[in-house]
N, CA, C and O atoms as a DFTB+ gen file, in Angstrom:
448 C
 N C O
     1  1    -232.390     -87.177    -205.287
     2  2    -232.016     -88.577    -205.352
     3  2    -232.312     -89.271    -204.023
     4  3    -231.736     -90.320    -203.736
     5  1    -233.183     -88.712    -203.230
     6  2    -233.459     -89.256    -201.909
     7  2    -234.540     -90.334    -201.876
     8  3    -234.697     -91.005    -200.856
     9  1    -235.277     -90.515    -202.946
    10  2    -236.408     -91.436    -202.884
    11  2    -236.005     -92.875    -202.588
    12  3    -236.804     -93.621    -202.021
    13  1    -234.805     -93.286    -202.948
    14  2    -234.366     -94.630    -202.590
    15  2    -234.140     -94.755    -201.084
    16  3    -234.274     -95.835    -200.510
    17  1    -233.801     -93.647    -200.468
    18  2    -233.562     -93.642    -199.019
    19  2    -234.832     -93.383    -198.224
    20  3    -234.859     -93.584    -197.010
    21  1    -235.882     -92.940    -198.900
    22  2    -237.148     -92.615    -198.240
    23  2    -238.299     -93.346    -198.941
    24  3    -239.142     -92.712    -199.575
    25  1    -238.334     -94.675    -198.827
    26  2    -239.358     -95.431    -199.553
    27  2    -240.783     -95.038    -199.170
    28  3    -241.698     -95.163    -199.984
    29  1    -240.977     -94.569    -197.952
    30  2    -242.318     -94.156    -197.548
    31  2    -242.777     -92.913    -198.312
    32  3    -243.967     -92.760    -198.588
    33  1    -241.847     -92.031    -198.652
    34  2    -242.178     -90.844    -199.448
    35  2    -242.493     -91.259    -200.882
    36  3    -243.450     -90.765    -201.481
    37  1    -241.692     -92.159    -201.427
    38  2    -241.963     -92.673    -202.773
    39  2    -243.343     -93.319    -202.815
    40  3    -244.105     -93.098    -203.757
    41  1    -243.663     -94.107    -201.812
    42  2    -244.965     -94.770    -201.770
    43  2    -246.103     -93.747    -201.731
    44  3    -247.095     -93.898    -202.443
    45  1    -245.965     -92.724    -200.915
    46  2    -246.998     -91.673    -200.855
    47  2    -247.156     -90.967    -202.195
    48  3    -248.275     -90.716    -202.642
    49  1    -246.044     -90.650    -202.831
    50  2    -246.099     -89.996    -204.145
    51  2    -246.762     -90.914    -205.163
    52  3    -247.642     -90.489    -205.911
    53  1    -246.338     -92.170    -205.186
    54  2    -246.865     -93.127    -206.157
    55  2    -248.364     -93.332    -205.975
    56  3    -249.097     -93.464    -206.954
    57  1    -248.818     -93.361    -204.732
    58  2    -250.240     -93.563    -204.454
    59  2    -251.102     -92.403    -204.937
    60  3    -252.305     -92.567    -205.141
    61  1    -250.500     -91.235    -205.119
    62  2    -251.264     -90.045    -205.478
    63  2    -251.048     -89.580    -206.918
    64  3    -251.808     -88.752    -207.420
    65  1    -250.031     -90.099    -207.575
    66  2    -249.673     -89.620    -208.918
    67  2    -250.739     -90.004    -209.943
    68  3    -251.245     -91.126    -209.962
    69  1    -251.055     -89.031    -210.787
    70  2    -251.997     -89.255    -211.873
    71  2    -251.287     -89.274    -213.222
    72  3    -251.763     -89.905    -214.166
    73  1    -250.165     -88.594    -213.315
    74  2    -249.454     -88.371    -214.572
    75  2    -248.002     -88.087    -214.203
    76  3    -247.740     -87.479    -213.164
    77  1    -247.059     -88.512    -215.031
    78  2    -245.670     -88.132    -214.768
    79  2    -245.138     -87.289    -215.916
    80  3    -245.543     -87.435    -217.069
    81  1    -244.218     -86.405    -215.562
    82  2    -243.512     -85.588    -216.542
    83  2    -242.044     -85.958    -216.416
    84  3    -241.305     -85.343    -215.648
    85  1    -241.620     -86.975    -217.178
    86  2    -240.266     -87.482    -216.990
    87  2    -239.163     -86.512    -217.417
    88  3    -238.887     -86.313    -218.600
    89  1    -238.565     -85.936    -216.417
    90  2    -237.314     -85.200    -216.574
    91  2    -236.368     -85.891    -215.607
    92  3    -236.757     -86.183    -214.476
    93  1    -235.161     -86.155    -216.013
    94  2    -234.212     -86.856    -215.164
    95  2    -233.298     -85.841    -214.500
    96  3    -232.551     -85.119    -215.160
    97  1    -233.378     -85.808    -213.187
    98  2    -232.500     -84.949    -212.414
    99  2    -231.331     -85.766    -211.886
   100  3    -231.206     -86.953    -212.188
   101  1    -230.495     -85.138    -211.112
   102  2    -229.368     -85.849    -210.496
   103  2    -229.031     -85.150    -209.194
   104  3    -229.639     -84.135    -208.853
   105  1    -228.062     -85.688    -208.465
   106  2    -227.799     -85.168    -207.124
   107  2    -227.293     -83.731    -207.107
   108  3    -227.236     -83.118    -206.041
   109  1    -226.929     -83.187    -208.247
   110  2    -226.446     -81.812    -208.302
   111  2    -227.411     -80.853    -208.993
   112  3    -227.120     -79.662    -209.107
   113  1    -228.546     -81.350    -209.451
   114  2    -229.462     -80.449    -210.129
   115  2    -230.746     -81.113    -210.580
   116  3    -230.905     -82.331    -210.505
   117  1    -231.655     -80.280    -211.048
   118  2    -232.988     -80.738    -211.434
   119  2    -233.042     -81.425    -212.791
   120  3    -234.024     -82.097    -213.107
   121  1    -231.996     -81.261    -213.595
   122  2    -232.022     -81.840    -214.937
   123  2    -230.614     -82.191    -215.382
   124  3    -229.724     -81.339    -215.379
   125  1    -230.412     -83.442    -215.764
   126  2    -229.115     -83.838    -216.300
   127  2    -228.890     -83.151    -217.643
   128  3    -229.844     -82.745    -218.307
   129  1    -227.640     -83.023    -218.035
   130  2    -227.334     -82.394    -219.321
   131  2    -227.868     -83.224    -220.478
   132  3    -228.398     -82.682    -221.448
   133  1    -227.727     -84.552    -220.372
   134  2    -228.179     -85.435    -221.435
   135  2    -228.353     -86.840    -220.841
   136  3    -227.363     -87.474    -220.478
   137  1    -229.586     -87.334    -220.735
   138  2    -229.812     -88.633    -220.095
   139  2    -229.221     -89.806    -220.851
   140  3    -229.162     -90.918    -220.326
   141  1    -228.781     -89.567    -222.086
   142  2    -228.160     -90.630    -222.880
   143  2    -226.706     -90.855    -222.474
   144  3    -226.125     -91.891    -222.797
   145  1    -226.118     -89.894    -221.773
   146  2    -224.707     -89.958    -221.394
   147  2    -224.495     -90.976    -220.276
   148  3    -225.270     -91.042    -219.322
   149  1    -223.437     -91.763    -220.409
   150  2    -223.125     -92.804    -219.426
   151  2    -222.968     -92.240    -218.015
   152  3    -223.308     -92.908    -217.038
   153  1    -222.464     -91.031    -217.907
   154  2    -222.244     -90.465    -216.570
   155  2    -223.547     -90.272    -215.785
   156  3    -223.517     -90.115    -214.564
   157  1    -224.689     -90.285    -216.483
   158  2    -225.979     -90.116    -215.809
   159  2    -226.783     -91.411    -215.745
   160  3    -227.972     -91.382    -215.427
   161  1    -226.163     -92.525    -216.038
   162  2    -226.901     -93.798    -216.061
   163  2    -227.495     -94.136    -214.699
   164  3    -228.587     -94.701    -214.626
   165  1    -226.804     -93.804    -213.636
   166  2    -227.341     -94.058    -212.292
   167  2    -228.601     -93.253    -212.027
   168  3    -229.564     -93.766    -211.457
   169  1    -228.596     -91.996    -212.437
   170  2    -229.773     -91.148    -212.268
   171  2    -230.935     -91.675    -213.116
   172  3    -232.070     -91.746    -212.645
   173  1    -230.647     -92.040    -214.349
   174  2    -231.691     -92.575    -215.226
   175  2    -232.310     -93.815    -214.605
   176  3    -233.534     -93.931    -214.556
   177  1    -231.496     -94.734    -214.134
   178  2    -232.009     -95.973    -213.542
   179  2    -232.838     -95.684    -212.287
   180  3    -233.851     -96.343    -212.052
   181  1    -232.420     -94.716    -211.489
   182  2    -233.191     -94.347    -210.301
   183  2    -234.571     -93.839    -210.693
   184  3    -235.581     -94.260    -210.128
   185  1    -234.607     -92.936    -211.656
   186  2    -235.898     -92.401    -212.082
   187  2    -236.789     -93.487    -212.672
   188  3    -237.995     -93.493    -212.426
   189  1    -236.221     -94.399    -213.442
   190  2    -237.011     -95.498    -213.986
   191  2    -237.605     -96.343    -212.863
   192  3    -238.760     -96.760    -212.954
   193  1    -236.841     -96.599    -211.812
   194  2    -237.376     -97.344    -210.650
   195  2    -238.560     -96.603    -210.041
   196  3    -239.589     -97.203    -209.731
   197  1    -238.405     -95.300    -209.875
   198  2    -239.467     -94.510    -209.237
   199  2    -240.711     -94.449    -210.102
   200  3    -241.828     -94.524    -209.589
   201  1    -240.528     -94.312    -211.430
   202  2    -241.689     -94.286    -212.322
   203  2    -242.391     -95.628    -212.318
   204  3    -243.617     -95.685    -212.413
   205  1    -241.636     -96.707    -212.210
   206  2    -242.258     -98.029    -212.137
   207  2    -243.088     -98.163    -210.860
   208  3    -244.131     -98.817    -210.871
   209  1    -242.646     -97.562    -209.777
   210  2    -243.434     -97.554    -208.543
   211  2    -244.749     -96.808    -208.766
   212  3    -245.796     -97.222    -208.269
   213  1    -244.689     -95.709    -209.515
   214  2    -245.907     -94.956    -209.843
   215  2    -246.826     -95.822    -210.700
   216  3    -248.025     -95.904    -210.433
   217  1    -246.277     -96.463    -211.721
   218  2    -247.094     -97.297    -212.601
   219  2    -247.748     -98.442    -211.837
   220  3    -248.913     -98.766    -212.067
   221  1    -246.992     -99.051    -210.930
   222  2    -247.554    -100.145    -210.128
   223  2    -248.709     -99.642    -209.272
   224  3    -249.732    -100.315    -209.144
   225  1    -248.546     -98.475    -208.695
   226  2    -249.617     -97.889    -207.882
   227  2    -250.820     -97.533    -208.752
   228  3    -251.965     -97.689    -208.328
   229  1    -250.562     -97.059    -209.962
   230  2    -251.669     -96.736    -210.858
   231  2    -252.425     -98.000    -211.259
   232  3    -253.654     -98.000    -211.320
   233  1    -251.697     -99.063    -211.528
   234  2    -252.353    -100.340    -211.843
   235  2    -253.208    -100.798    -210.669
   236  3    -254.346    -101.234    -210.845
   237  1    -252.648    -100.694    -209.482
   238  2    -253.354    -101.112    -208.271
   239  2    -254.640    -100.309    -208.095
   240  3    -255.635    -100.825    -207.587
   241  1    -254.615     -99.049    -208.516
   242  2    -255.779     -98.173    -208.398
   243  2    -256.739     -98.341    -209.571
   244  3    -257.769     -97.670    -209.634
   245  1    -256.404     -99.234    -210.500
   246  2    -257.314     -99.537    -211.593
   247  2    -257.213     -98.624    -212.803
   248  3    -258.136     -98.574    -213.616
   249  1    -256.113     -97.906    -212.935
   250  2    -255.938     -97.052    -214.109
   251  2    -255.963     -97.894    -215.374
   252  3    -255.282     -98.916    -215.459
   253  1    -256.736     -97.474    -216.341
   254  2    -256.752     -98.149    -217.637
   255  2    -255.791     -97.485    -218.607
   256  3    -255.384     -98.101    -219.592
   257  1    -255.423     -96.242    -218.343
   258  2    -254.503     -95.479    -219.177
   259  2    -253.443     -94.862    -218.280
   260  3    -253.758     -94.292    -217.235
   261  1    -252.190     -94.976    -218.689
   262  2    -251.073     -94.363    -217.974
   263  2    -250.476     -93.314    -218.904
   264  3    -250.141     -93.613    -220.050
   265  1    -250.344     -92.094    -218.412
   266  2    -249.873     -91.001    -219.266
   267  2    -248.572     -90.410    -218.759
   268  3    -248.252     -90.471    -217.572
   269  1    -247.829     -89.832    -219.703
   270  2    -246.591     -89.135    -219.362
   271  2    -246.284     -88.116    -220.439
   272  3    -246.680     -88.277    -221.594
   273  1    -245.577     -87.070    -220.057
   274  2    -245.135     -86.036    -220.991
   275  2    -243.676     -85.722    -220.675
   276  3    -243.400     -85.140    -219.626
   277  1    -242.729     -86.087    -221.546
   278  2    -241.331     -85.733    -221.297
   279  2    -241.201     -84.223    -221.128
   280  3    -241.850     -83.453    -221.837
   281  1    -240.361     -83.807    -220.188
   282  2    -240.337     -82.395    -219.843
   283  2    -238.930     -81.837    -219.626
   284  3    -238.691     -81.159    -218.626
   285  1    -238.018     -82.100    -220.518
   286  2    -236.735     -81.404    -220.443
   287  2    -236.988     -79.995    -220.952
   288  3    -237.692     -79.808    -221.945
   289  1    -236.426     -79.019    -220.289
   290  2    -236.694     -77.653    -220.714
   291  2    -235.567     -76.700    -220.396
   292  3    -234.691     -76.997    -219.583
   293  1    -235.598     -75.545    -221.049
   294  2    -234.531     -74.560    -220.863
   295  2    -234.681     -73.752    -219.580
   296  3    -233.679     -73.530    -218.900
   297  1    -235.811     -73.327    -219.235
   298  2    -236.139     -72.415    -218.161
   299  2    -235.269     -72.582    -216.902
   300  3    -235.766     -72.947    -215.836
   301  1    -233.978     -72.312    -217.043
   302  2    -233.077     -72.431    -215.902
   303  2    -232.594     -73.842    -215.621
   304  3    -231.787     -74.056    -214.717
   305  1    -233.080     -74.802    -216.385
   306  2    -232.713     -76.196    -216.166
   307  2    -231.629     -76.675    -217.117
   308  3    -230.708     -77.381    -216.708
   309  1    -231.735     -76.300    -218.368
   310  2    -230.824     -76.848    -219.365
   311  2    -229.404     -76.336    -219.164
   312  3    -229.167     -75.139    -219.006
   313  1    -228.474     -77.276    -219.176
   314  2    -227.077     -76.907    -219.034
   315  2    -226.553     -76.321    -220.344
   316  3    -226.886     -76.779    -221.436
   317  1    -225.724     -75.293    -220.191
   318  2    -225.141     -74.613    -221.353
   319  2    -223.645     -74.463    -221.138
   320  3    -223.156     -74.531    -220.011
   321  1    -222.929     -74.260    -222.231
   322  2    -221.509     -73.950    -222.140
   323  2    -221.392     -72.600    -221.414
   324  3    -222.069     -71.644    -221.793
   325  1    -220.559     -72.509    -220.397
   326  2    -220.503     -71.268    -219.613
   327  2    -219.939     -70.064    -220.362
   328  3    -220.119     -68.929    -219.921
   329  1    -219.265     -70.291    -221.476
   330  2    -218.666     -69.176    -222.217
   331  2    -219.512     -68.728    -223.401
   332  3    -219.575     -67.542    -223.725
   333  1    -220.156     -69.689    -224.035
   334  2    -220.926     -69.353    -225.236
   335  2    -222.437     -69.368    -224.985
   336  3    -223.213     -68.842    -225.782
   337  1    -222.834     -69.965    -223.886
   338  2    -224.241     -70.168    -223.541
   339  2    -224.973     -71.050    -224.544
   340  3    -226.201     -71.028    -224.617
   341  1    -224.217     -71.824    -225.315
   342  2    -224.806     -72.790    -226.242
   343  2    -225.251     -74.010    -225.433
   344  3    -224.468     -74.547    -224.649
   345  1    -226.500     -74.454    -225.613
   346  2    -226.971     -75.639    -224.889
   347  2    -226.096     -76.857    -225.164
   348  3    -225.551     -77.009    -226.257
   349  1    -225.969     -77.718    -224.166
   350  2    -225.151     -78.917    -224.308
   351  2    -225.845     -80.000    -225.132
   352  3    -225.197     -80.944    -225.581
   353  1    -227.147     -79.872    -225.332
   354  2    -227.908     -80.824    -226.157
   355  2    -229.164     -80.124    -226.663
   356  3    -229.586     -79.102    -226.122
   357  1    -229.749     -80.693    -227.707
   358  2    -230.994     -80.150    -228.256
   359  2    -232.175     -80.638    -227.414
   360  3    -232.327     -81.840    -227.198
   361  1    -232.998     -79.724    -226.946
   362  2    -234.137     -80.098    -226.107
   363  2    -235.076     -81.071    -226.801
   364  3    -235.559     -82.018    -226.180
   365  1    -235.336     -80.848    -228.079
   366  2    -236.237     -81.738    -228.806
   367  2    -235.693     -83.168    -228.758
   368  3    -236.440     -84.111    -228.497
   369  1    -234.402     -83.323    -229.008
   370  2    -233.787     -84.651    -228.988
   371  2    -233.898     -85.291    -227.606
   372  3    -234.188     -86.482    -227.488
   373  1    -233.668     -84.498    -226.564
   374  2    -233.756     -85.028    -225.201
   375  2    -235.162     -85.523    -224.895
   376  3    -235.341     -86.600    -224.326
   377  1    -236.156     -84.728    -225.278
   378  2    -237.537     -85.109    -224.997
   379  2    -237.987     -86.307    -225.829
   380  3    -238.688     -87.183    -225.323
   381  1    -237.593     -86.352    -227.091
   382  2    -237.950     -87.502    -227.939
   383  2    -237.288     -88.765    -227.399
   384  3    -237.938     -89.803    -227.279
   385  1    -236.006     -88.683    -227.075
   386  2    -235.303     -89.858    -226.558
   387  2    -235.925     -90.317    -225.238
   388  3    -236.164     -91.508    -225.036
   389  1    -236.182     -89.369    -224.351
   390  2    -236.759     -89.717    -223.048
   391  2    -238.134     -90.353    -223.227
   392  3    -238.437     -91.368    -222.600
   393  1    -238.957     -89.765    -224.072
   394  2    -240.281     -90.339    -224.313
   395  2    -240.198     -91.751    -224.849
   396  3    -240.942     -92.627    -224.407
   397  1    -239.304     -91.986    -225.795
   398  2    -239.133     -93.328    -226.364
   399  2    -238.625     -94.312    -225.322
   400  3    -239.114     -95.438    -225.234
   401  1    -237.651     -93.892    -224.541
   402  2    -237.079     -94.785    -223.522
   403  2    -238.111     -95.139    -222.468
   404  3    -238.241     -96.302    -222.084
   405  1    -238.843     -94.142    -221.999
   406  2    -239.844     -94.398    -220.965
   407  2    -240.987     -95.239    -221.535
   408  3    -241.521     -96.100    -220.835
   409  1    -241.363     -95.009    -222.773
   410  2    -242.403     -95.822    -223.394
   411  2    -241.966     -97.287    -223.459
   412  3    -242.757     -98.180    -223.154
   413  1    -240.717     -97.543    -223.854
   414  2    -240.202     -98.928    -223.881
   415  2    -240.253     -99.552    -222.484
   416  3    -240.649    -100.706    -222.325
   417  1    -239.851     -98.781    -221.486
   418  2    -239.865     -99.285    -220.108
   419  2    -241.297     -99.596    -219.660
   420  3    -241.554    -100.611    -219.014
   421  1    -242.214     -98.703    -220.017
   422  2    -243.620     -98.913    -219.638
   423  2    -244.184    -100.146    -220.336
   424  3    -244.900    -100.933    -219.717
   425  1    -243.870    -100.321    -221.616
   426  2    -244.343    -101.500    -222.339
   427  2    -243.801    -102.780    -221.706
   428  3    -244.530    -103.763    -221.570
   429  1    -242.525    -102.771    -221.319
   430  2    -241.948    -103.943    -220.646
   431  2    -242.622    -104.163    -219.305
   432  3    -242.916    -105.297    -218.927
   433  1    -242.864    -103.078    -218.588
   434  2    -243.519    -103.152    -217.275
   435  2    -244.911    -103.783    -217.413
   436  3    -245.308    -104.625    -216.607
   437  1    -245.636    -103.361    -218.443
   438  2    -246.991    -103.863    -218.650
   439  2    -247.030    -105.225    -219.333
   440  3    -248.087    -105.847    -219.441
   441  1    -245.857    -105.684    -219.796
   442  2    -245.791    -106.970    -220.488
   443  2    -246.349    -106.914    -221.898
   444  3    -246.801    -107.919    -222.446
   445  1    -246.309    -105.717    -222.478
   446  2    -246.858    -105.538    -223.838
   447  2    -245.867    -105.985    -224.885
   448  3    -246.155    -105.908    -226.080
């Protein structure tokens, strides 16, 4: 969650990014349990700001196509109930929701 405090790092990343894999992390880990949950709204908004910086840099560089692949995954990232090890959310749902949300944001960003 440091990119708001390090705008020069965000700028360097944005200038070099070709593609994003939107997974929403938070100050305690690489992936929130569920980005739809109100408790993670701050993290979601931060990531949306950062992705918009990437999109702006891509536009500036003349990109005609902007790509992304939602990337919530289990591999040590997905939160589970500590007693049953049942995931706190379905990965497919997280990725579909994230893809739809980011697509809406990108369309608004592009004025589509």
